[in-house]
N, C-alpha and C positions, 0 to 999 in steps of 0.2 A: 504494500500500500504506500503510495507516494503522495506528496503534498503539492497543492497548487494554492492560489490565492484569488480572491475576488478583486478586480481592478479598482473597485470603489474604495478599497482600503487606503489607496494612495492619494485620494482626492482628485482634483481636476488638474490636468497637465497635458502636454503634447504627447503624441503616440511614441515618438523616439525616446523621450525622457521616461515615459512609463515602461517601455521595454527594458531600458537600462535598470530602472528601479526594481522591477520584478526579478530580473536576473541577479541583481546584486545581493538579494536575500536568499539566493539558492533555489528559488522556485523554477521549475521547468515548464509550468503551464499556468494559464490564467483563465478565469471565468470572466469574460469581458463585457462591460456595459459601455456602449459607445457614447452615451450621453455625458460621460465624464472625460472624454478626449476633446481637448479644446480646439485642436487644429483639424478636426474631421467634421464635416457637415453631415450629421446623421438625420436631418429633417426628412420628412416624407418625400420620396421621389429622388433623393440625392444619392442613395447608396448605389454602388456599381461594382462590377468585377475589378475595375482598376483600383478603386479605393480599398477594397478588401485585400487585393494582392499587395498593395503598398504597405498596409499595416502588417499583414502576415509575414511578408519578407523581412521587415524590420525586426519583428519579434524573433523570427527564425535566426537572424544574424546574431541575436543575443541568446540563442539557445532556449527559446521559450515558444511553446505551442499554444494555440488558442482552440481547445477542444469544444468550448461552449460559449455562446453569446447569451447575455441577459437582456431581455427587453420587457421590463416589468411595467405592466399597465393594468388599469382597472377594467377587467373584462366585462363587468356589468355596470359600468359608469352610467349614472342616471341621466346624464346628458348624452343623448344619442349621437350627436355630432362628434363630441369628444371620444365617445366609445368607438365610433367608426375610425377615427384617426388612429387610435391606439391599436385596433385590430389590423388596420392596413400597415402600420409600422411593424407589427409582429410578422405579418406575412412577408414584408420586404426583408426582414432579418432571416426568415426561413429560406427565402429565395436565394440570398447571397451567402448563407452560412458556410457552404462548402468552399467558397472562395477565400474565406478567412482561415480555412482548415478546420472548421467546426462541424460537428455532426448533430449538435443539440442547441436549441434555443429555449430559454427558460422564461417563465412568467409565474406570478401568483394569480389567484383566481378572482380577486376583487371583492368589493363591498358596496352596499347601497348607500353608504355614508357619503354625503356631498362634500365633506370637509377633507378627507384623507383616504387614500387607497389602503391604509393599514388600520383604519378605525372601525370598531365594531358598530353594527347597526342591526336592530332586531329583524329587519326585513331580509337579512342574509339567509335566514332559515326558512323563508317562505318558498312555496312551490313555484311561484312566479319567478323568483330569482334563480331557482334551480333550472327551470326550463330555459330561461334566457342564457344562463351560463352554458348549458349543454349545447344550445344552438351555436354559440360562439366557438366552443371547442370543436364541434363537428366541422365548422368552416375552416378552422385552423388545422385540424387533422388532415383535411382534404388537401390543403396547401402543402403541408409537410410531406404527404405522400407523393405529390407532384415532383418534389425536389429531392426525394430520397434522404430526408433528414428527420429528426425527432423533435417533437414538442415536449418539453419537460415542465410538468405542472408542479408547483410548489404550494403545499397546503400551509395554512396559517390560521391560528385559532380566532382571529378577528375577521376572517374572510368567509365566503360562502362555503368553500371546502375547508372545514375547520377541524376535522378529525380523520384518522385513517379510514374509518368506516365510510365516510362520505367520499373520500378519494377513491376507495375501492368501488363504490357504487358508480361513480362517474366513469371509471375505466371500463366497467361492465356495460354501461349504457352507450358509450361511444366506443364501438368495437373497432379499434384501429391499432395495428402493430406499430404505428409511428407516434404513439403517445406513450410517455413514461413519466417518471416522477423524479423530483429532487428530494432526496432523503435528508431531512433535518428534524430530528426529534424535538429540539427546543421549540419548534413552531407548533407543536401539539401539546406541550406540557404547560398547563395553566397554573396560576398560583394556588388554586384550590386543589389541584391534583398532583402537585410536585411530589407528595409522599408516595404516589403510585408510579413514579417514573419508570421503574424497571418493568412493571406490568404493561405500561403504555408502550414502551419501546418494543417489547416482545410481540405485542399485538400488532404494532405497525409493521414490523418486519414479516410477520406471518401473513398479513394481508397484502403487502406491497413489495416485499423483497425482490421478487422476480421482475418488477417493473422499474427498478432503480436505474437511472441514467448517470447521475452524478450525486455526490454527497457533500454537504456543508458541515463545517466544524465551527460552532460557537458555543455559548454556554447560557445558563439561566441563573439568576440570583434574585430571589424575592425577599431577602432578609430585611431590607429596609423599605419594602413596599407597604403601601396602605392596605390593610387587610380587607377593607371594604371596596377596593378598586378592582372589581371582578375582571376587567379586561385590560388591566395594566400590563405592560410588557417590559421586562428588564432583561436584556440579552447581551451580555458582555463577551469579551474575547474568551476563547477556549482556555481553560485552566484557571479562570477567575470566578467560577461559579460552582454549581452543585450537580452538574450532569455527571452521571455514572459513565465516564468515558471508557473504562475497560469493557463494560457490557456493550456500549454502543459500537465500539470498534470490533468486538467479537461477533456481534450480530451482522455488522456490515461485511466483515471478511467472510463470514459463512455464506451470506447471500450473494455477494459479488467479489470474489477474490481478486486482489490487485487493483481494485477500483481506485480512482483518484479522489482524494478528499480535499476540499477547498476551504481554507480558513477565511472567516469573515468577521465583521463587527470588531475589528482590531485596528490599532494605530500602528504606524511604522515602529514605534518604540516597543510594541508588544510582539512583533513578528517572530523574533528569535525565541523569546520565552514561550510563546504559545506553541510554536513548532516543536520545541523541546518537550513541552508538557504532553502533547499528543503523541509524540514519538515514544515517550516514556510509558504512556498508557498502553501503547501497542505492544510493548515488551511484556506486559503483564498478561497478555492473552495467549502467549505461546508456552 
């Protein structure tokens, strides 16, 4: 099992500087979000094979691959015009993913909240929201099939797909071999259920293990959270919280041996310590 990193961890900068930064910390792959690259116009209609090759070649010169693109958008945005823009941007990422060297494009599933794509809203659990999300995923799956790439869905407890059970249901209802998941157990462990984290992780892998495309590594820490804030999220860097990493990595290695795991929610100052922590946890599973 090797390590990569999410590009967002480095903030906003040009693609050449980003390639050097990723390489300087010993990472050989990056889960890239184009909206943090200052000198690449990623707006709708501007992506091209030329742009993708330019970026991929620079990263290649620095010994870094781009196996996955992130295009995180609110798939059920209550503004239909904004929702369509986001869907079309995702489709464009799917279309040009291979030119970056990527086989996967990832997104979360969205919320009915008008304020933030990561904010809880009671309508997220409505059948209307489910039907809307399913129709969007069907459209994106068709696009992924056209280009021979994968759509990676990432669950999150404030979004429509907020549990492994609901992710499993969506994968059953949208029957496409070109859909998989981003495994990130912290996205399913709420403050109220942190005491059940082992059980929750085992259930998530039982339901979804065979559909994992990539995996994320961060942590959760609710020690200083307001006990009444049901939907509060505190998700720091790996090794700074309470996730049972030996169990997570054991389950991950059993489900997908040698899968790449991408560190996220960390600063540059935490990259070496977080990598060392996860590497140490890996040694405990052998």
